[in-house]
TIDRENLO-145220 format. One record per residue (C-alpha): x, y, z; residue in three letters. Coordinates in steps of 0.25 Angstrom, whole numbers. Layout:
<sites>
SITE;c1;c2;c3;code
SITE;X;Y;Z;ALA
...
</sites>
This chain:
<sites>
SITE;c1;c2;c3;code
SITE;175;-200;-62;MET
SITE;167;-213;-64;ALA
SITE;152;-213;-64;SER
SITE;141;-223;-60;SER
SITE;132;-220;-72;ARG
SITE;132;-229;-84;SER
SITE;135;-225;-98;CYS
SITE;125;-221;-108;ASN
SITE;131;-229;-119;ASN
SITE;137;-241;-113;CYS
SITE;130;-242;-100;GLY
SITE;143;-244;-92;LYS
SITE;147;-236;-79;THR
SITE;160;-231;-84;SER
SITE;157;-216;-85;LEU
SITE;167;-206;-80;PHE
SITE;167;-190;-80;ARG
SITE;177;-184;-89;ASP
SITE;185;-173;-80;ASP
SITE;186;-163;-92;VAL
SITE;172;-163;-98;SER
SITE;164;-168;-87;GLY
SITE;157;-178;-95;ASP
SITE;153;-192;-91;LEU
SITE;159;-202;-100;ILE
SITE;159;-217;-102;CYS
SITE;173;-224;-101;SER
SITE;169;-236;-109;LEU
SITE;162;-230;-121;CYS
SITE;166;-215;-120;GLY
SITE;152;-210;-121;VAL
SITE;149;-196;-114;VAL
SITE;137;-197;-105;GLN
SITE;126;-187;-108;GLU
SITE;115;-181;-97;TYR
SITE;124;-183;-85;ASP
SITE;117;-170;-78;GLN
SITE;127;-160;-83;TYR
SITE;125;-150;-94;GLU
SITE;134;-151;-106;ALA
SITE;146;-141;-106;HIS
SITE;145;-129;-116;ILE
SITE;157;-123;-122;GLY
SITE;167;-133;-117;GLY
SITE;173;-135;-104;ILE
SITE;174;-121;-100;ASN
SITE;160;-117;-105;GLY
SITE;149;-115;-95;PRO
SITE;144;-127;-87;GLN
SITE;130;-132;-85;GLY
SITE;123;-131;-71;THR
SITE;113;-141;-64;PHE
SITE;99;-135;-64;ILE
SITE;94;-136;-49;ARG
SITE;81;-131;-42;VAL
SITE;82;-116;-38;GLY
SITE;91;-112;-50;THR
SITE;89;-106;-64;ALA
SITE;101;-109;-72;GLY
SITE;115;-102;-72;ALA
SITE;116;-107;-57;SER
SITE;105;-98;-52;THR
SITE;100;-104;-39;ILE
SITE;89;-96;-32;TYR
SITE;88;-95;-17;SER
SITE;77;-97;-7;TYR
SITE;77;-82;-5;LYS
SITE;76;-79;-20;GLU
SITE;66;-89;-23;ARG
SITE;57;-84;-11;LYS
SITE;58;-70;-17;PHE
SITE;54;-74;-30;PHE
SITE;41;-81;-25;GLN
SITE;38;-70;-16;ALA
SITE;38;-60;-28;GLN
SITE;30;-70;-36;ASN
SITE;19;-71;-24;LEU
SITE;19;-55;-23;ILE
SITE;16;-53;-39;ASP
SITE;5;-65;-38;GLU
SITE;-3;-58;-26;LEU
SITE;-2;-45;-31;THR
SITE;-6;-49;-45;SER
SITE;-18;-56;-38;ARG
SITE;-23;-44;-32;LEU
SITE;-20;-35;-44;GLY
SITE;-10;-26;-38;ILE
SITE;3;-29;-45;SER
SITE;5;-13;-45;SER
SITE;9;-13;-31;LYS
SITE;18;-25;-31;ILE
SITE;30;-18;-29;SER
SITE;25;-11;-16;ASP
SITE;20;-25;-10;ILE
SITE;35;-31;-13;LYS
SITE;42;-20;-7;GLU
SITE;33;-21;5;MET
SITE;35;-36;6;ILE
SITE;50;-35;4;SER
SITE;50;-24;16;THR
SITE;43;-33;25;ILE
SITE;51;-46;22;THR
SITE;64;-38;20;GLU
SITE;65;-44;7;GLY
SITE;64;-58;9;GLU
SITE;50;-59;5;PHE
SITE;44;-73;9;GLY
SITE;36;-86;5;GLN
SITE;24;-92;12;GLY
SITE;9;-88;15;ASP
SITE;14;-77;24;TRP
SITE;21;-70;13;PHE
SITE;8;-70;5;GLN
SITE;1;-63;16;VAL
SITE;12;-53;17;LEU
SITE;10;-50;3;ILE
SITE;-5;-48;4;GLY
SITE;-2;-39;16;ALA
SITE;8;-30;8;CYS
SITE;-2;-29;-3;VAL
SITE;-13;-24;6;TYR
SITE;-4;-14;12;ILE
SITE;2;-9;0;VAL
SITE;-12;-7;-7;MET
SITE;-17;0;6;ARG
SITE;-7;9;5;LYS
SITE;-9;12;-9;ASP
SITE;-23;16;-6;ASN
SITE;-28;4;-15;ARG
SITE;-31;-5;-3;PRO
SITE;-36;-20;-6;MET
SITE;-44;-28;3;SER
SITE;-37;-38;13;MET
SITE;-47;-48;9;ALA
SITE;-42;-47;-6;GLU
SITE;-27;-47;-2;VAL
SITE;-30;-59;7;ALA
SITE;-37;-67;-4;TRP
SITE;-25;-64;-14;ALA
SITE;-15;-69;-3;VAL
SITE;-22;-81;1;GLY
SITE;-23;-77;16;CYS
SITE;-33;-73;26;ASP
SITE;-37;-59;28;VAL
SITE;-33;-58;43;TYR
SITE;-20;-65;40;GLU
SITE;-18;-54;29;LEU
SITE;-22;-43;39;GLY
SITE;-12;-47;49;ARG
SITE;-1;-48;39;MET
SITE;-4;-34;35;ILE
SITE;-4;-29;49;LYS
SITE;10;-35;51;ARG
SITE;15;-28;38;VAL
SITE;9;-14;43;ILE
SITE;16;-16;56;ASP
SITE;30;-21;50;PHE
SITE;30;-9;40;MET
SITE;25;1;50;ASP
SITE;14;5;41;LEU
SITE;4;9;52;LYS
SITE;10;24;51;LYS
SITE;4;25;37;PHE
SITE;-10;27;35;ASP
SITE;-15;17;26;PHE
SITE;-27;23;16;PRO
SITE;-41;19;19;GLU
SITE;-46;6;12;PHE
SITE;-51;11;-1;ASP
SITE;-64;4;-3;ILE
SITE;-67;11;-16;VAL
SITE;-54;5;-22;HIS
SITE;-59;-9;-17;SER
SITE;-72;-6;-25;LEU
SITE;-64;-2;-38;GLU
SITE;-55;-14;-36;ARG
SITE;-67;-24;-35;VAL
SITE;-71;-19;-49;PHE
SITE;-57;-21;-55;LYS
SITE;-55;-35;-49;ILE
SITE;-69;-41;-47;SER
SITE;-73;-51;-58;PRO
SITE;-87;-46;-56;SER
SITE;-85;-33;-63;PHE
SITE;-76;-38;-74;THR
SITE;-88;-42;-84;ARG
SITE;-94;-28;-82;ILE
SITE;-92;-18;-93;GLU
SITE;-81;-7;-88;ARG
SITE;-91;5;-89;SER
SITE;-101;-1;-80;LYS
SITE;-90;-5;-70;VAL
SITE;-84;9;-70;ASP
SITE;-98;13;-66;ARG
SITE;-100;3;-56;MET
SITE;-87;7;-50;ARG
SITE;-91;22;-48;LYS
SITE;-104;17;-42;GLN
SITE;-97;7;-33;GLY
SITE;-88;18;-28;ILE
SITE;-100;28;-26;PHE
SITE;-107;18;-18;LEU
SITE;-95;13;-9;ILE
SITE;-92;27;-6;GLN
SITE;-106;30;-2;CYS
SITE;-105;17;7;ALA
SITE;-92;23;14;MET
SITE;-99;36;16;LYS
SITE;-110;27;23;TRP
SITE;-99;20;31;PHE
SITE;-102;6;26;LEU
SITE;-87;3;24;SER
SITE;-83;10;38;THR
SITE;-76;-1;46;GLY
SITE;-79;-12;37;ARG
SITE;-72;-20;26;LYS
SITE;-73;-14;13;PRO
SITE;-75;-25;2;LEU
SITE;-89;-29;7;PRO
SITE;-94;-15;4;LEU
SITE;-87;-15;-9;VAL
SITE;-94;-27;-13;VAL
SITE;-108;-22;-9;ALA
SITE;-106;-10;-17;VAL
SITE;-101;-17;-29;LEU
SITE;-113;-26;-29;VAL
SITE;-124;-15;-28;LEU
SITE;-117;-7;-39;VAL
SITE;-118;-20;-47;ALA
SITE;-132;-21;-44;GLU
SITE;-135;-7;-49;LEU
SITE;-127;-10;-62;ASN
SITE;-135;-23;-64;GLN
SITE;-122;-31;-62;VAL
SITE;-123;-45;-56;GLU
SITE;-112;-46;-45;ILE
SITE;-115;-55;-33;GLY
SITE;-110;-50;-20;ILE
SITE;-105;-63;-16;ASN
SITE;-96;-64;-28;GLU
SITE;-91;-50;-27;LEU
SITE;-88;-51;-13;ALA
SITE;-80;-64;-15;LYS
SITE;-72;-57;-26;GLU
SITE;-68;-45;-18;VAL
SITE;-66;-54;-5;HIS
SITE;-76;-48;2;ALA
SITE;-85;-55;13;VAL
SITE;-99;-58;6;VAL
SITE;-108;-57;18;SER
SITE;-101;-43;22;THR
SITE;-103;-38;8;SER
SITE;-117;-42;9;LYS
SITE;-119;-34;22;THR
SITE;-112;-22;15;ARG
SITE;-121;-23;3;TYR
SITE;-133;-23;12;LYS
SITE;-128;-10;20;GLU
SITE;-126;-3;7;LEU
SITE;-140;-6;2;LEU
SITE;-145;-1;16;GLU
SITE;-138;11;15;LYS
SITE;-143;14;1;LEU
SITE;-157;12;7;VAL
SITE;-154;23;17;GLU
SITE;-149;32;6;VAL
SITE;-161;30;-2;ALA
SITE;-171;34;10;GLN
SITE;-169;49;5;VAL
SITE;-175;46;-8;LEU
SITE;-190;48;-9;PRO
SITE;-192;33;-11;TRP
SITE;-182;29;-2;GLY
SITE;-191;23;9;ARG
SITE;-194;12;-2;ASP
SITE;-180;8;-4;ILE
SITE;-174;-4;4;THR
SITE;-162;-13;3;THR
SITE;-170;-22;-5;LYS
SITE;-173;-12;-17;ASN
SITE;-161;-2;-14;ILE
SITE;-153;-8;-26;VAL
SITE;-165;-4;-36;LYS
SITE;-165;10;-29;HIS
SITE;-150;11;-28;ALA
SITE;-148;19;-41;PRO
SITE;-157;31;-36;SER
SITE;-150;30;-22;VAL
SITE;-136;30;-28;ILE
SITE;-140;42;-37;LYS
SITE;-144;49;-26;TYR
SITE;-132;47;-18;LEU
SITE;-123;51;-30;GLU
SITE;-131;64;-32;THR
SITE;-130;67;-17;LYS
SITE;-115;65;-18;ALA
SITE;-114;74;-30;MET
SITE;-120;86;-23;LEU
SITE;-112;97;-18;LYS
SITE;-112;98;-3;PRO
SITE;-121;109;4;VAL
SITE;-122;114;17;ASP
SITE;-134;108;23;THR
SITE;-136;118;34;ARG
SITE;-137;131;26;ASN
SITE;-143;124;13;ASN
SITE;-154;115;19;LEU
SITE;-164;121;8;ASP
SITE;-153;119;-4;SER
SITE;-159;113;-17;PRO
SITE;-151;100;-18;GLU
SITE;-161;94;-28;PHE
SITE;-174;97;-35;ASN
SITE;-184;86;-30;LEU
SITE;-193;89;-42;ALA
SITE;-182;88;-52;ASP
SITE;-178;74;-46;VAL
SITE;-192;69;-47;VAL
SITE;-193;75;-61;SER
SITE;-180;68;-66;GLU
SITE;-185;55;-61;CYS
SITE;-198;56;-68;LEU
SITE;-191;60;-81;ARG
SITE;-182;48;-80;ARG
SITE;-194;38;-78;LEU
SITE;-200;45;-90;ASP
SITE;-187;42;-98;GLU
SITE;-187;28;-94;HIS
SITE;-201;26;-100;GLY
SITE;-210;28;-88;GLN
SITE;-223;35;-92;LYS
SITE;-225;48;-86;ASN
SITE;-239;46;-82;ASP
SITE;-234;34;-73;ALA
SITE;-230;45;-63;ILE
SITE;-239;57;-63;ASN
SITE;-234;67;-53;LEU
SITE;-246;76;-56;ARG
SITE;-256;65;-51;SER
SITE;-250;66;-37;ASP
SITE;-253;79;-29;SER
SITE;-241;76;-21;HIS
SITE;-232;76;-32;CYS
SITE;-236;87;-40;ARG
SITE;-224;95;-47;ILE
SITE;-225;110;-48;SER
SITE;-219;115;-61;GLN
SITE;-215;128;-54;ASN
SITE;-207;120;-43;ASN
SITE;-201;109;-53;ILE
SITE;-187;115;-50;HIS
SITE;-189;120;-36;SER
SITE;-178;116;-26;THR
SITE;-180;106;-15;ARG
SITE;-189;111;-4;PRO
SITE;-182;114;10;SER
SITE;-181;103;20;ALA
SITE;-189;113;29;ARG
SITE;-200;114;19;ASP
SITE;-204;99;16;ALA
SITE;-217;103;12;SER
SITE;-213;109;-1;LYS
SITE;-208;95;-7;LEU
SITE;-214;94;-21;LEU
SITE;-215;78;-19;TYR
SITE;-219;71;-7;SER
SITE;-211;58;-3;PRO
SITE;-224;50;-6;GLU
SITE;-224;56;-20;CYS
SITE;-210;52;-23;LEU
SITE;-211;39;-17;SER
SITE;-223;37;-27;MET
SITE;-215;41;-38;LEU
SITE;-204;32;-35;TYR
SITE;-213;20;-33;LYS
SITE;-220;22;-46;LYS
SITE;-206;22;-54;SER
SITE;-198;12;-46;SER
SITE;-207;1;-51;ASP
SITE;-203;4;-65;ARG
SITE;-190;9;-66;VAL
SITE;-179;-2;-65;ASP
SITE;-165;0;-60;LEU
SITE;-159;12;-68;GLN
SITE;-146;11;-76;ASP
SITE;-133;15;-69;CYS
SITE;-132;27;-78;SER
SITE;-145;32;-74;ASP
SITE;-142;33;-59;TRP
SITE;-127;33;-58;TRP
SITE;-120;47;-61;ASN
SITE;-106;43;-57;GLY
SITE;-101;57;-55;LYS
SITE;-102;58;-40;SER
SITE;-88;59;-33;GLU
SITE;-92;47;-25;LEU
SITE;-91;38;-38;SER
SITE;-75;40;-36;LYS
SITE;-66;37;-25;LYS
SITE;-66;47;-14;LEU
SITE;-58;50;-2;LEU
SITE;-65;47;11;LEU
SITE;-65;61;15;LYS
SITE;-71;64;2;GLN
SITE;-81;53;3;LEU
SITE;-86;58;17;LEU
SITE;-89;72;12;GLU
SITE;-98;67;1;LYS
SITE;-113;67;3;ASP
SITE;-121;56;-2;VAL
SITE;-134;60;4;GLY
SITE;-133;49;16;PHE
SITE;-126;49;28;GLU
SITE;-125;37;38;THR
SITE;-117;32;49;MET
SITE;-107;20;49;PRO
SITE;-115;7;51;PRO
SITE;-105;3;61;SER
SITE;-109;15;70;PHE
SITE;-123;13;68;ILE
SITE;-122;-2;72;SER
SITE;-113;1;84;ASN
SITE;-124;12;89;CYS
SITE;-134;1;88;GLN
SITE;-126;-8;95;LYS
SITE;-123;2;106;CYS
SITE;-138;5;107;GLU
SITE;-141;-10;108;MET
SITE;-130;-11;120;ARG
SITE;-136;1;127;ARG
SITE;-150;-6;127;ASP
SITE;-143;-19;132;LYS
SITE;-136;-11;143;ILE
SITE;-149;-5;148;ASN
SITE;-156;-19;148;ALA
SITE;-144;-25;156;ALA
SITE;-145;-13;166;LYS
SITE;-160;-16;167;VAL
SITE;-157;-31;170;ARG
SITE;-146;-28;179;ILE
SITE;-155;-19;188;GLY
SITE;-167;-29;188;ARG
SITE;-158;-38;194;ILE
SITE;-150;-29;204;MET
SITE;-162;-21;208;HIS
SITE;-173;-30;207;PRO
SITE;-183;-22;216;LEU
SITE;-182;-10;206;ASN
SITE;-186;-19;195;SER
SITE;-200;-18;189;ASP
SITE;-207;-30;195;LEU
SITE;-220;-26;189;SER
SITE;-214;-29;175;ALA
SITE;-214;-44;180;ASP
SITE;-228;-44;183;CYS
SITE;-233;-43;168;SER
SITE;-230;-54;159;GLY
SITE;-227;-46;148;LYS
SITE;-216;-39;155;LYS
SITE;-210;-53;160;LEU
SITE;-210;-58;146;LYS
SITE;-203;-45;142;ARG
SITE;-192;-47;154;ARG
SITE;-190;-62;150;ARG
SITE;-187;-58;135;LYS
SITE;-177;-48;140;LEU
SITE;-170;-59;149;VAL
SITE;-170;-69;137;ASP
SITE;-164;-58;127;GLY
SITE;-152;-56;137;VAL
SITE;-139;-60;129;ASP
SITE;-125;-60;131;TRP
SITE;-123;-46;128;GLU
SITE;-133;-42;138;ASP
SITE;-126;-50;149;LEU
SITE;-113;-44;145;ILE
SITE;-119;-30;147;ILE
SITE;-125;-34;161;GLU
SITE;-111;-39;165;THR
SITE;-104;-26;161;LEU
SITE;-115;-17;168;LEU
SITE;-113;-25;181;LEU
SITE;-98;-23;180;HIS
SITE;-101;-8;178;GLN
SITE;-96;-7;164;ALA
SITE;-99;6;157;LYS
SITE;-111;6;148;GLU
SITE;-105;14;138;GLU
SITE;-94;4;137;GLU
SITE;-104;-8;136;ILE
SITE;-111;-1;124;GLU
SITE;-99;-2;116;LYS
SITE;-100;-17;116;GLY
SITE;-86;-21;120;TYR
SITE;-90;-32;129;TYR
SITE;-78;-40;130;ASN
SITE;-69;-28;134;THR
SITE;-79;-23;145;LEU
SITE;-80;-37;151;LEU
SITE;-65;-38;151;ASP
SITE;-65;-24;158;LEU
SITE;-76;-25;168;HIS
SITE;-79;-39;170;VAL
SITE;-67;-49;169;PHE
SITE;-57;-38;174;ASN
SITE;-66;-33;185;SER
SITE;-60;-41;196;GLY
SITE;-73;-48;199;ILE
SITE;-72;-63;197;VAL
</sites>
């Protein structure tokens, strides 16, 4: 069979294909042509033949199909995302869940990455080592709400609603930040371990104070870590740490402020508590935390039958404080107890127990005396070293179950902030309802209104101020009252529902 190619030797187009060897040969000069896109035969005519190398093959006639390539890329994507999140130990469970959902087909595209993130979140949540949705969404490269919708679809598809998922472990999130955050990598290991225990203690106290109830956990974790870092003289900015753990910066600052306010409330039980505010609470936080830790380590007592039980010896506490001041180089004559008649210590009563709550007159020290002692020493004593005020032997320094945590007593009980805020809003709405009823009564029954109130310029000015202060909420409350809505329902603040029920569906056009 002739060929249109020219000979490499003579340049003539007199080439033909040999039927036996398959080589391309020139009929004029007899030269066998090389590099004609065929591999040379090995082992003679009957030896193994070469193959053309094409896209999608890997030698020896191996051709990958679309499904095989898709499966290979999906496996690599799962490995990459799990490695980025540091959970390679759970990769088999994640692949098994994805294979079940896709019926072994896996997939490609952005939706498949979101599916991987949803399966990662569910697997870690079932294993009681939850990860935040914000962190998973960052690794996947999607929006938090898009990830949440995919999580809901996976739970519905696999019928996981019948299983009780463990509560979000905020303590595990705090410990995870210590491991993955670059801000703690430059700190020595012993100090990080001490900060971790302090963080666990504070965050569990915050849980007892309901600072995490109904809220996102990561901003509270950031607030606790920033406070612990300040107490250990470690410079960590709240903005940088919030970005590292994918928490909202403004919310983290709000939680930090709430944590300081709670510590101020705790400090009010101390003799110098009235001098502690949110501006100087960081300086006094070591003594407050020591009080919380000591209180948590006390055995529970029956307060009904043991009102006069000696929980601590007040004289010993003050003597111990003075001894520590002397050890830090303070002069004994700087604080002379005997110079003040209110602070005289009786040697016979130095080991006496705490006076009864019903006999406050027997106290050895007046609050003014203790406050004076504190003021004299606080100006000279700087923030103590962590080893001085931190014991670390309390059970709150370890992760506890919620039931065990609620049984602990840290010397301070409070209500959830959301409950307090709701009560305040209900009280505000009650005042608005009463004011609206007065306005409605003045218009519907003008003869019964107090006409003398308009005669005085002061009363008239007050009435004009009330009219100018009416806002949209006052108008809505007036409308609901005119449509005979129940006042108890108005107090709850569900205005849209009440308007739909009583106004727009009332049949009155």
